[in-house]
C-alpha positions as CSV (number, residue, x, y, z in Angstrom):
1,M,-19.5,132.0,-50.5
2,P,-19.8,135.5,-49.2
3,S,-19.7,137.4,-52.9
4,H,-16.1,138.9,-53.2
5,P,-14.0,140.6,-55.4
6,F,-11.5,137.9,-56.0
7,P,-11.2,135.5,-59.2
8,D,-13.3,132.2,-58.7
9,F,-11.0,129.1,-56.8
10,S,-14.3,126.5,-56.7
11,G,-12.4,123.4,-57.2
12,K,-8.9,124.6,-56.8
13,V,-6.5,123.0,-54.0
14,A,-3.6,126.1,-53.2
15,L,-0.6,125.7,-50.9
16,V,0.4,128.8,-48.7
17,T,3.0,129.1,-46.4
18,G,3.7,131.0,-42.9
19,A,-0.3,131.0,-43.2
20,S,-0.8,131.5,-38.9
21,R,-0.3,135.1,-39.4
22,G,-0.2,138.7,-41.6
23,I,0.0,138.6,-45.0
24,G,-0.1,134.3,-45.6
25,Y,-3.1,134.1,-43.2
26,H,-5.0,136.9,-45.0
27,I,-3.8,135.2,-48.3
28,A,-5.2,131.4,-46.9
29,L,-8.1,133.1,-46.4
30,H,-8.6,135.2,-49.1
31,I,-8.1,132.2,-51.3
32,A,-10.6,130.3,-49.2
33,S,-13.2,132.0,-49.1
34,A,-13.2,132.6,-53.0
35,G,-13.8,128.5,-52.9
36,A,-10.2,127.1,-53.1
37,H,-9.2,124.5,-50.3
38,V,-6.6,125.8,-48.4
39,I,-3.5,123.6,-47.4
40,A,-2.2,125.9,-44.7
41,V,1.6,125.4,-43.8
42,A,2.3,127.4,-39.7
43,R,4.7,126.4,-37.4
44,T,2.2,127.9,-35.0
45,V,-0.6,125.8,-34.6
46,G,-2.7,128.9,-32.5
47,G,-3.0,131.2,-35.9
48,L,-3.4,127.6,-37.8
49,E,-7.0,127.0,-35.5
50,E,-7.8,130.7,-35.3
51,L,-7.2,131.1,-39.0
52,D,-9.5,127.6,-39.8
53,D,-12.5,128.6,-37.9
54,N,-12.3,132.5,-39.7
55,I,-12.2,130.1,-43.3
56,K,-15.3,127.8,-42.1
57,K,-17.2,131.2,-41.4
58,A,-16.4,132.3,-44.5
59,G,-18.0,129.5,-46.4
60,G,-13.7,127.5,-47.4
61,T,-12.7,124.5,-45.8
62,A,-8.4,123.6,-45.2
63,T,-6.5,121.4,-44.1
64,L,-3.9,122.8,-41.6
65,V,-0.7,121.1,-41.4
66,P,1.9,122.5,-38.4
67,L,4.6,122.4,-39.5
68,D,9.1,124.2,-39.1
69,L,9.7,124.9,-42.8
70,S,13.2,123.5,-41.4
71,D,12.2,120.1,-41.6
72,M,12.4,119.1,-45.6
73,A,11.3,115.5,-45.5
74,G,8.4,117.2,-43.2
75,I,8.2,119.3,-47.0
76,D,8.8,116.1,-49.1
77,R,5.9,114.6,-47.8
78,I,3.3,117.1,-48.1
79,G,3.4,116.6,-52.0
80,G,3.2,113.3,-51.2
81,A,0.1,113.8,-49.5
82,I,-1.0,116.6,-51.6
83,H,-0.7,113.8,-54.9
84,E,-2.1,111.0,-52.8
85,R,-5.3,112.9,-51.5
86,W,-6.0,115.3,-54.4
87,G,-3.5,114.0,-57.6
88,K,-2.7,117.8,-58.2
89,L,-2.5,120.7,-57.0
90,D,-3.2,124.3,-58.4
91,I,-1.9,127.0,-56.3
92,L,1.7,127.5,-54.8
93,V,1.8,130.6,-52.1
94,A,5.5,130.1,-50.8
95,N,5.3,133.3,-48.1
96,A,7.0,131.7,-45.1
97,G,10.2,134.0,-43.8
98,I,12.2,134.8,-41.1
99,L,14.0,138.2,-40.6
100,G,17.0,136.8,-38.8
101,T,19.1,140.0,-37.7
102,I,19.4,143.3,-38.5
103,S,23.0,144.2,-38.3
104,P,26.3,144.6,-39.9
105,V,27.1,141.5,-42.7
106,S,30.5,141.0,-40.9
107,H,28.8,140.8,-37.2
108,V,25.7,138.3,-38.4
109,E,26.6,134.8,-36.4
110,A,26.6,131.5,-38.2
111,K,23.7,130.2,-37.0
112,V,21.4,133.4,-37.2
113,F,23.0,133.2,-41.3
114,D,22.5,129.6,-41.6
115,K,18.6,129.9,-40.4
116,V,17.7,132.5,-42.6
117,M,19.1,130.9,-45.9
118,T,17.3,127.5,-44.6
119,V,14.2,128.6,-44.0
120,N,14.2,131.7,-46.9
121,V,16.1,129.5,-49.4
122,T,16.3,125.9,-48.8
123,A,12.9,125.6,-48.1
124,T,11.4,127.6,-51.1
125,W,13.4,125.8,-52.9
126,R,12.0,122.3,-51.7
127,L,8.8,123.5,-51.7
128,I,9.8,123.8,-55.6
129,R,10.3,120.4,-56.2
130,A,7.8,118.9,-54.1
131,T,5.4,121.2,-55.7
132,D,6.9,121.5,-59.5
133,P,5.2,118.1,-60.4
134,L,1.5,118.7,-58.9
135,L,1.2,122.2,-60.3
136,R,1.9,121.1,-63.9
137,L,-0.8,118.6,-63.7
138,S,-3.2,121.4,-63.1
139,E,-5.2,123.2,-66.1
140,A,-3.3,126.5,-64.2
141,G,-0.7,125.9,-62.0
142,R,0.0,129.6,-60.0
143,A,3.2,130.1,-58.3
144,I,3.7,133.1,-55.4
145,I,6.6,133.5,-54.6
146,L,7.4,136.0,-51.3
147,S,10.2,138.8,-52.2
148,S,11.1,141.6,-50.7
149,G,12.1,145.4,-51.5
150,A,15.4,144.3,-49.3
151,A,16.1,141.5,-52.4
152,H,17.2,145.2,-54.3
153,S,17.6,148.6,-52.4
154,C,19.9,146.1,-50.0
155,K,20.4,148.7,-47.3
156,A,22.9,148.7,-44.6
157,F,23.0,146.3,-41.7
158,W,20.0,144.2,-44.1
159,G,21.9,141.8,-45.4
160,P,21.1,137.9,-44.8
161,Y,17.2,139.1,-45.7
162,A,18.2,141.2,-48.4
163,A,20.3,138.0,-49.9
164,S,18.0,135.0,-49.2
165,K,15.4,137.3,-50.9
166,A,17.4,137.8,-54.2
167,A,18.2,133.7,-54.3
168,V,14.4,133.1,-54.6
169,E,13.9,135.3,-56.7
170,A,16.6,133.9,-59.2
171,L,15.4,130.4,-58.1
172,A,11.6,132.5,-59.4
173,R,13.3,133.5,-62.3
174,S,15.1,129.8,-63.3
175,W,12.0,128.2,-62.6
176,A,9.4,130.4,-65.0
177,A,12.1,130.4,-67.7
178,E,12.2,126.3,-67.2
179,T,8.0,126.0,-67.6
180,V,7.3,128.7,-70.1
181,N,5.7,126.7,-72.6
182,S,4.0,124.8,-70.4
183,A,0.7,126.0,-68.3
184,L,2.3,127.2,-65.3
185,R,2.6,130.3,-64.0
186,I,5.5,131.9,-61.7
187,N,5.9,135.5,-60.3
188,S,7.1,137.0,-57.3
189,V,6.1,139.6,-55.1
190,N,7.4,142.9,-53.6
191,P,4.5,143.6,-50.9
192,G,6.4,146.5,-49.8
193,A,5.9,148.0,-46.1
194,T,2.7,146.2,-44.4
195,R,1.4,145.8,-41.0
196,T,3.2,142.6,-39.8
197,A,4.8,141.2,-36.8
198,M,7.9,140.9,-39.3
199,R,8.1,144.9,-39.9
200,A,7.9,146.1,-36.2
201,L,10.8,143.8,-35.0
202,A,13.1,145.2,-38.0
203,M,11.7,149.0,-37.5
204,P,10.6,149.4,-33.5
205,G,10.4,152.8,-33.9
206,E,7.3,152.7,-37.3
207,D,3.5,153.8,-36.5
208,P,2.1,150.2,-37.7
209,D,-0.9,152.5,-38.2
210,A,0.8,153.8,-41.3
211,L,1.0,151.0,-43.2
212,P,-1.1,149.0,-45.2
213,H,-3.0,146.0,-43.1
214,P,-2.2,142.6,-44.5
215,S,-5.7,141.8,-45.6
216,D,-5.4,144.2,-48.0
217,V,-2.0,143.6,-49.1
218,A,-2.7,140.3,-49.6
219,A,-6.4,140.9,-52.0
220,K,-3.6,142.6,-54.5
221,I,-1.5,140.1,-54.4
222,L,-4.5,137.7,-54.8
223,P,-5.1,137.6,-59.0
224,L,-1.5,136.6,-59.0
225,A,-3.2,133.0,-59.1
226,D,-5.8,134.0,-61.6
227,P,-6.1,130.8,-64.2
228,A,-6.4,133.7,-67.1
229,L,-2.8,135.8,-65.9
230,A,-0.5,135.1,-68.5
231,E,3.0,136.8,-67.1
232,T,5.0,134.7,-65.5
233,G,9.0,135.0,-64.4
234,K,8.3,138.5,-62.8
235,L,8.5,140.9,-60.0
236,F,5.0,142.2,-59.0
237,D,5.4,145.6,-57.1
238,V,2.2,146.0,-54.0
239,P,2.9,149.2,-53.4
240,K,3.2,150.1,-57.5
241,G,0.4,148.2,-58.9
242,R,2.1,146.5,-61.5
243,F,4.6,144.4,-62.7
244,L,8.3,144.4,-63.4
245,D,10.1,142.9,-66.4
246,Y,13.6,141.9,-64.7
247,R,15.0,142.6,-68.3
248,S,13.8,146.6,-67.5
249,P,13.1,146.7,-64.3
250,Q,12.6,150.5,-64.0
C-alpha cells in the first residue's frame, strides 16, 4: 500500500454509497488505499468502473454494486450478500443523496418531494436496518451519515433538501443513542461547500475553483471511521474541523 495519512483499515470491509463521484468517490478511494475492501454503491456504472481502476492503482480492492437507492429490496440484498461473504461490516458511509429542486416549499412538485425523501431519508433508514447487525459484529463498527449545513440553516427555497438532511441526522442520533453501550460509533457530517456536481446545480453562479476539492473534504471525514474514535451521536463540521455536540451545538 502507498503511504497515506489515514488510519490503517487493513482487513476492514467498508460500504460507501454515492461512490461514483464527488465526496463518496474520494472517501471510497481513500478507504481502499488505506487497506479496506470497499463495497462501492452508485447508479452510474462508468463512475464505479473509474473508481475501481483507481483503487486498483492504489493497491486496493473493491466490489462494485450498481444500484439506485430507491430500490429498497436491492438495499436489503446488499446486507444479505455482505453477511454471506464477509460475515460483518466495519464501516458504513451513507453518502448518496439528491438535491431536488431549489424553489419555494409550496411550489415543489409532489414527485420531486417524494424522490428526495425516498433517496435521502428512506434509503438511509433502509441502509441502517440492513447494516446494523453487521456493524455490531465488527470489533469497531463505524457509521458515517452525510448531512448538510442546510439541515440547520433552513435557507429559503431549500425546504425538501434541508428537511431530508435534518431527518437523517435525527435517525443517526437515535441510532447512536440505541448503540451507545456497544462498540459501534455513529456520527453525522456537514461537509460544507464542496466542489461537486450537486453544488454546481444548486449554486450555478459560484466559482467552483474557490471551493474545497472533494478529495480534501473526504480526507477530513475519514478519521470518523478510525477504530480508535470515541465520539458517537455527534455532528462533525468539516469547515470548523470539530465535532458539535447537539446538546450545545455552538
